[in-house]
C-alpha positions in Angstrom: 60.4 -12.0 -108.1 62.0 -10.0 -105.5 59.8 -7.1 -106.8 56.7 -9.0 -106.3 57.7 -9.9 -102.7 58.7 -6.3 -101.7 55.1 -4.9 -103.4 53.3 -7.9 -101.3 54.8 -6.7 -98.2 54.0 -3.2 -98.7 50.4 -4.0 -99.3 50.1 -5.6 -95.8 51.7 -3.3 -93.7 49.6 -0.3 -94.8 45.8 -0.4 -93.7 43.1 0.5 -96.2 42.1 4.3 -96.0 38.5 4.7 -95.3 36.7 8.1 -95.1 35.9 9.2 -91.6 32.3 8.8 -90.2 30.0 11.5 -90.5 29.7 12.1 -86.7 33.5 13.1 -86.6 33.0 15.6 -89.4 30.4 17.6 -87.5 32.0 17.7 -84.1 33.6 21.0 -83.2 37.2 20.9 -83.3 38.8 23.1 -80.3 42.3 24.0 -79.6 43.5 25.4 -76.4 41.6 28.7 -76.6 37.7 29.1 -76.4 36.2 31.3 -79.1 32.9 33.1 -78.0 30.7 30.8 -79.7 32.0 27.8 -77.9 31.7 29.7 -74.5 28.0 29.6 -75.1 28.3 25.8 -74.4 29.4 26.3 -71.0 27.8 27.9 -68.0 29.2 31.3 -67.1 31.4 31.5 -64.0 31.2 34.8 -61.8 34.0 35.7 -59.5 33.9 38.0 -56.8 37.2 39.3 -55.4 37.3 39.3 -51.6 39.6 42.1 -49.9 42.8 40.7 -49.0 42.8 41.5 -45.3 40.0 42.2 -42.8 38.8 45.7 -43.8 38.9 47.1 -40.0 41.9 45.1 -38.6 44.8 47.3 -37.6 48.2 46.4 -39.0 51.6 47.8 -38.1 53.5 48.3 -41.3 56.4 50.0 -39.7 58.1 51.6 -36.7 60.9 53.7 -36.0 62.3 55.6 -32.9 59.3 58.5 -33.4 56.4 56.1 -33.8 54.7 53.8 -36.0 52.8 53.5 -39.3 49.4 51.6 -38.8 47.2 50.9 -41.9 49.1 53.8 -43.8 48.8 56.2 -40.9 51.6 57.7 -38.9 51.4 57.6 -35.2 53.9 59.6 -33.0 55.1 58.1 -29.9 53.6 55.2 -27.8 50.2 53.9 -29.0 47.6 51.5 -28.0 46.2 49.5 -30.6 42.7 48.1 -30.6 40.9 46.1 -33.0 39.3 49.1 -34.8 41.1 51.9 -33.6 44.3 53.6 -32.8 45.1 55.6 -29.6 47.8 57.8 -28.3 49.2 55.9 -25.3 50.4 58.2 -22.3 53.7 56.4 -21.0 57.2 57.3 -21.6 59.0 53.9 -20.8 58.2 50.5 -19.5 58.6 52.1 -16.0 55.4 54.0 -16.6 53.2 51.0 -17.3 50.5 50.5 -14.4 47.3 49.0 -14.0 45.7 52.4 -15.0 47.7 52.6 -18.3 46.5 49.3 -19.2 43.0 50.0 -18.0 41.5 50.6 -21.3 42.1 47.2 -22.7 39.8 45.6 -19.9 37.2 48.1 -20.5 36.3 47.1 -24.0 33.2 45.1 -24.9 33.5 42.6 -26.8 36.5 41.7 -24.5 40.1 41.2 -25.6 41.6 37.8 -25.5 45.2 39.2 -25.4 47.2 42.2 -25.1 50.6 42.4 -26.5 52.9 44.9 -24.8 56.1 46.3 -26.7 58.7 47.6 -24.4 61.0 49.2 -26.5 64.4 47.7 -28.0 64.5 45.2 -25.1 61.9 42.8 -23.2 61.5 44.5 -19.9 59.7 42.7 -16.9 56.5 44.5 -15.9 55.4 44.5 -12.1 54.1 41.5 -10.9 50.9 43.2 -9.8 50.1 44.9 -13.1 50.3 41.2 -14.9 48.1 39.8 -11.9 45.6 42.5 -12.5 45.3 41.8 -16.2 44.9 38.1 -15.6 42.4 38.6 -12.9 40.1 40.4 -15.6 40.6 37.7 -18.2 43.2 39.1 -20.3 46.5 37.3 -21.4 49.4 39.6 -21.5 52.5 38.9 -23.8 55.5 41.3 -23.1 58.1 41.4 -25.7 60.4 44.0 -27.3 58.7 46.2 -29.8 59.7 44.9 -33.3 58.6 41.4 -32.0 55.3 42.7 -30.4 54.5 44.4 -33.7 55.0 41.0 -35.7 53.1 39.3 -32.9 50.2 41.5 -33.2 50.0 41.3 -36.9 50.0 37.6 -36.8 47.2 37.5 -34.2 45.0 39.9 -36.1 45.4 37.8 -39.3 44.1 35.0 -37.3 41.3 37.0 -36.5 41.9 37.2 -32.7 40.6 39.9 -30.6 44.0 41.5 -29.8 45.2 44.5 -28.5 48.7 46.0 -28.4 50.3 48.7 -26.2 53.5 49.6 -28.0 56.5 51.7 -27.2 58.8 52.8 -30.1 62.4 51.4 -29.7 64.9 54.3 -28.9 67.4 55.2 -31.3 68.1 57.3 -34.4 67.4 54.5 -37.3 64.3 54.1 -39.1 63.7 50.3 -39.5 62.4 48.7 -42.7 58.5 48.0 -43.0 57.8 44.9 -41.3 56.5 43.2 -44.5 60.1 43.8 -46.3 61.7 42.5 -43.1 59.8 39.3 -43.2 60.9 38.5 -46.6 
């Protein structure tokens, strides 16, 4: 009797096995990878890689007491960075910065929004008449030490702003690490 009770209980617990419907047999079985035949069932996607940075924007990669590396090119001594070019800047120190030395920034067309001035290893004050002349011509001026001026210039260029920079290399004999490594 016990054997009959166990056999009856097993029969109820297990559902009857039926063969799968015909639709399930014809459906393609896919794993986590698509085979070339399966790929034909989907639309193809084309991806175009855009350039990482704006193609003509100037970026200061590193600086030293001798000069700067801008877009992979070495620039010796003080330099003026414009949206599409790099120029030697004829100043020796922050004391040489005058209206005339900054005049190239307000002559540009289309006009710049802001000029970042790097004055060496310390932030130095520019004469008030020079700052007033720049404001009268519609240019904002940001005066910083050269390391921070390089970083500010790169940031503003990355934002797509019309930016110029007037940079004096910081004095000293040590070559500083590239800005990209210093940011990490």
